[in-house]
N, C-alpha and C positions, 0 to 999 in steps of 0.2 A: 170700330170693329165688336162686335160681342161677342164674349166667350160664354160658354157655356161649357155645366160640367156634366162629361161622360154617366152614360148609366155601369156601374161596375156589381155585380152579385154579390152580395158580401159588406158591402160598406156604403156606397149612393140610400141608407136608409133615411128616416125624416129628420136625426138627429144631423147626421154629417151635412144634407144639407141646409137646413138649416146655418152651418156655419158656413156653408158655403155663397149661400147669399146674401149673408153678414160680409163676409170678401170678395162682394161686388161678383157674385156666374149674376146674367141676365136671364139665364133657364140653368133647369136642374132635372135629371131624370133620377125616376123613378129605381131601383135595382129589378133585373127582369122577374116578368110576372109571368107566370105557366097558364093560359092560354085554358088546359087542360085541367091544372088544381081550381082553376075559377067557372069551370063547366061541373065540376063534379064538387061542388060546393064545400071546398076547400077554406077554411077559415086560417089556417095558418100563410094563406095565399091572400087574402083578404090584409092581413095586415100589413103587408110590403105594400100596400095603397094609401096607409095612415099621412094624414101631411100632416105639421104641427104650425102653432096660429104661427104670421111671422113668417114662414117661408114665402119665398118670391114666387115667381112664372114653375109650377111642376107639371114634366109631361111625364107619362105612364109608360113606360114600357112592356111589351108584351112579346113571349115568347112563344113556338108552338109548328103545326106542319097541317092542321085541318081546317080547312076553312070556316064546319060550321059550329069549332069551339073557338074560332078568331073572332067569327060575325059575333056570339054570343058574350064572349070579351068586353069587345068594343062596346055593344052598348050596356052594359055591366058599367063600366068604365064609365060610359059619358054622363050616365045618369047618377052618378057622384056628383059632378060637378066641381071637381075638386083640380081637373087638369086642364089644361090649354091646347094637349097633342096626346095624341094617342100615337105610339110608334111600332112599329113589327120588326125583332129581330133576325138580323139574317145574316152576322160574323162572328158568332159568340164561337170560340174555337174550342170548349170544354166539354172534353168525348162523349160524359154523358148528354151532351146538350143535341151534342151531332147525330148519338145513337141513335135518337129518337126522331132524328130525321129535321132537329129543328134547328138553329143556329146557322151558324158555318156549312151548313149542309145545304141549306137554299142556293148559295149562288150556285150552286151547279143546278138548281132547277130554274130559272124564269121565268117559266108557264106558271108554278107553284106560286111564283115570288104574286105574280099574277094575280090567282085567285085568292088567293088571302089576301089581299089588300084588298081588292074589288070587294071580298065578303065586308073586310072591314067598315071601308067606304056605306058601303050603304044600311050598317046599324052602326053607325057614328055619329047620328042626330046630329050631323054638322059640325063636331070635334075635328078638326086636322086631323089627317091621317098620313106618318110620315113613314120611312124606310130607315134603317141602316145596316148597313152592309160595310163589303170590301168587294176589292177588283175580280176579285177571281178566289179560286182555292190554290193556287199554285202559278208564278211564271208563263207558263205555257200554256196556259186554261184561265186566260180573260174576258169577263162574262159582264165587263165593268156597264158598254154601252147597251144591251140586253137587258142588266137588271134595270138601268135607268128607264129604259122604256114600259118596263115592266108597271113601275111607279106609276109615271107620268100617264099609261092609258087606263090603269087602275085609279087613278083618279087622286093620286097622292100629290099633298101637298108640300112636298121636300122628301129632301134624298141625306142622308149624313155618310159621307163613308170613312173607316178608317183604311189610311192609305199604304197600305202591307196586307200583305197574301195573309188565306188561313193557314198555310203552311210555316209562317213567319210569328202565328203566336201575337206577342207582345213586343219584339225587338226587332232589331236588323233595320236593314235603309227602306223609310217613310218615302213611298211614290210619289213625289211630288206632280211629276209630268203627268201622270195619269189624271193625280187628282187638279189638274189643268185643264185636260185634254175634257172631264167630265162635265165642267163649271161651262167648258166655251159650247159642249152640246147639250146641258141642260135646257129645259124650257120652266124648269120649278127652283128654287134653292138650294143652293146645295150647301153643308156645312163639312169641313173639313176636318180629318180626326186622326192621330196619330203622333206620337214624340217631341209633342211640343211640354217643352220645363221652363224656356227664360225667352226674354226680350228676341232673340239673334233665330230661335225654332218657332219662333210665333211670326214673325216677319215672312220667314221663308212661307210659310203656311199663308199667310194673308196674302203674297206678292201670286198666289194662284188664283186669286178671284172669288175665293168660296164668300157667303155670303153672314160665316160667323164661324168659330173655330170653339172646337169640344176638346176641353183635358179633362184627360183620368184617369191614371194615377200618377201623375203628375201634379195634380193638386191633392193628394192624400195627404201628404207632409207639412205640406200648408194651406188651409181653404183658403188664404185670403191676397193666393198666386193671380187671383184673376183681375183684385184692384191694384198690384205692382203692377200686374201685363199692362194696365190699362193708364197707369201716373197719373191714378188721381188718388187723391187726399183718405187716411182709413187710419183709423186706430188701429197701433200695432198694438200688439198682443202677442205676448210671451207664453213658453212651449208649458208653464205650467198654468197660466191662464186660457189658452185654447184647452189643456185639457182639463181644465175644471169646467170650460163652456161646455164643451161638446160631452161631456160627462153628465153636466145637469141635462142638456137636453136629452140626452138615452134615457134615465130617468122619466123624466116629465112624459117620454115619447113610450114607454112601458104602462106608467099609470093611464096613458090613454088609451090604450090599446085593452087594457084589461076593465076598463070602467065600459066602453063601446062592446067588449064581446065577453060578458060577464059566467059567460060558459063553459069558454075556450079553458083547458088549461096552459097554461104559459111560464114560461121558465121563469124559477124567482127572481127576483130584483137583485140578489146579492147575481146568480151567475149571468144572470143577464150581461151584467157591466165587467164582472170579469173575463166576460168571453172577448166585452169587445177591448178591453184594456191587451187581450194576446193577439187578436188579430189587427187593428187598428190604433187606438191611442197610445200605444208606445212611439207613432211613427213621429209623433209631436217634437218628441228631443234627439232622433238624430241629427247626429253631427257637433251633438252636442260633449264637452268635455265628461266623461265616466259616462255616458249613454248605453255603451253595452253594459257595465254592470247596475245600472240602474235598469235600467231592460230585463235582464236576469231575475233582478226584483220582482218586478212587475210578475214577470209568470210564475212566478209562485203568490201571487194574491187569490182569495177567494173568497171576500167577502169585502159590500160598499164599504163598511168601517174602514175596514186594510185599508181598499186604495185611496181614501180620502186623506186618511194618516198620513201613506207613501209615499202623495204628494209636494216635492220641496215647496217652501213658500212662495206663493203667488205674487209675479210683481207685474 
């Protein structure tokens, strides 16, 4: 069973994707990239599409609600030659994304989903286009099969479904029965997503017949979860070494962006790494004795030198 790292805004940058690749992920996705941002020449948007040396296959996920902007973006992404797939997000429940008619707002409009995907396929220069979505906005508004039909008739090469309704956000029951029904009806590969955190939840999702399983939040504290779930040999790293390895990748990513976009005004390396520590890297120590106190200490750090000095001896 292939295991895939889900796109997660604010987390799945190139540094963490590299960690997941080393940790056994068969495919990773970028953070959501704004089609409007690309169409209007936003450099910060392009920063999200950086790929580090050593990453495995990477897919680029776009979000938007205008066919012309998504067509332009698909063409731009394809021209980079870095990505094996271009994905349309039709499932993100974040209010600011939904408010502009993107993300999970699209779940309510299969015809628009078709039009967006068709526009992307026409400009993707042969790079496979796929859809990531949900069964519907809520249990009494299931439009899963209509969304599948929209994807297939538009020429999409696959569909990933987070098997929770938009109203559930990222919690609650994962509707494996609906995922199984989607697999039975689909003529294109189906990736299952939602709630996979261990071998038991992986087995339950795999039993639906999906072609691959996508892990998101379950991978954040442990990017090596992919290898563990596959039961393959890998180099087990302590939280300290995971932290430092991810930190080093962040430093490399900052340098790569600075080199590729010399005219852009980037955050300082201190600000860049301190922000990552507060939002993500502290998670590597979850469950360890004294983790709460160590997290509070990490939250107070402001410079890279302070961060490096604070890391316990690496084992």
